[in-house]
C-alpha positions in Angstrom: -78.6 29.9 -79.0 -80.0 33.4 -78.6 -79.1 35.6 -75.7 -82.6 35.4 -74.4 -82.7 31.6 -74.7 -79.5 31.3 -72.7 -80.9 33.5 -69.9 -84.1 31.5 -69.8 -82.2 28.3 -69.6 -80.0 29.7 -66.8 -83.1 30.7 -64.8 -84.6 27.3 -65.2 -81.4 25.7 -64.0 -81.3 27.9 -60.9 -84.9 26.9 -60.2 -84.0 23.3 -60.3 -81.3 23.6 -57.7 -83.8 22.9 -54.9 -84.6 19.5 -56.4 -82.5 16.4 -55.4 -79.8 15.8 -57.9 -81.0 12.2 -58.7 -84.4 13.6 -59.9 -83.1 16.7 -61.7 -82.7 15.0 -65.1 -86.3 13.8 -65.0 -87.6 17.3 -64.3 -85.3 19.3 -66.6 -87.2 18.1 -69.6 -90.6 19.0 -68.2 -89.9 22.4 -66.6 -90.3 25.5 -68.8 -88.2 28.6 -67.8 -91.0 30.5 -66.2 -92.8 27.5 -64.5 -92.3 26.0 -61.1 -91.0 22.4 -61.1 -93.7 19.7 -61.0 -94.0 17.4 -57.9 -92.0 14.4 -58.8 -91.7 11.1 -56.8 -88.4 11.1 -54.9 -87.9 14.8 -54.6 -87.7 16.8 -51.3 -90.6 19.2 -50.9 -91.6 21.6 -48.2 -95.3 21.4 -47.1 -96.1 25.0 -46.2 -99.3 24.1 -44.3 -97.7 21.6 -42.0 -94.3 23.3 -42.1 -92.5 20.0 -42.8 -90.0 18.8 -45.3 -90.6 15.3 -46.8 -89.8 13.1 -49.7 -92.6 12.6 -52.3 -93.6 9.0 -52.2 -96.7 9.1 -54.4 -98.6 11.7 -56.5 -102.4 11.7 -57.0 -104.4 14.4 -58.7 -105.7 15.8 -55.4 -103.0 14.6 -53.0 -99.3 14.1 -52.6 -98.0 11.5 -50.1 -94.8 12.5 -48.3 -92.5 10.8 -45.8 -90.1 12.5 -43.5 -86.6 12.7 -45.0 -85.1 10.5 -42.3 -88.0 8.1 -42.1 -91.3 8.0 -40.3 -95.0 8.1 -40.9 -96.3 9.4 -44.2 -98.6 12.3 -44.4 -100.6 13.8 -47.3 -100.7 17.3 -48.7 -102.4 19.1 -51.5 -100.0 19.8 -54.5 -100.5 23.6 -54.3 -99.3 23.5 -50.7 -95.9 22.2 -51.7 -92.7 24.0 -52.8 -89.2 22.7 -53.5 -87.3 22.2 -50.3 -84.2 24.4 -49.8 -81.1 22.4 -50.5 -78.7 21.6 -47.6 -76.1 24.2 -47.9 -72.4 23.3 -48.3 -71.4 24.6 -44.9 -73.9 22.3 -43.2 -72.7 19.3 -45.2 -69.1 20.2 -44.4 -69.9 20.5 -40.7 -71.6 17.1 -40.6 -68.6 15.5 -42.3 -66.2 17.1 -39.8 -68.3 16.0 -36.8 -68.5 12.5 -38.2 -64.7 12.3 -38.5 -64.2 13.7 -35.0 -66.7 11.1 -33.6 -65.0 8.3 -35.5 -61.6 9.3 -34.0 -63.1 9.6 -30.6 -64.5 6.0 -30.8 -61.0 4.8 -31.8 -59.6 6.6 -28.7 -57.5 9.0 -30.7 
């Protein structure tokens, strides 16, 4: 692979980091190095108009239907108003895991 091709592939990989791992394989084959990822059912997207993050439930030409990440009422947004949601950073995930363990021990009386 050429040096340029490797750099383009690396940029595309970095762009995909905001997409949920389960859907990454579907998108990798459709995203070109200098394009934004397409809206794909099951991915987390940020609706910049409503300032909300949701999971894509359905995609129509004019509308995308999203549901809040932890459940709730769906809303619709225009595809151009969506951007990939920022991934949960590792420190937040680690903190959640530690809090869950402390809570578990507390319930056991330890």
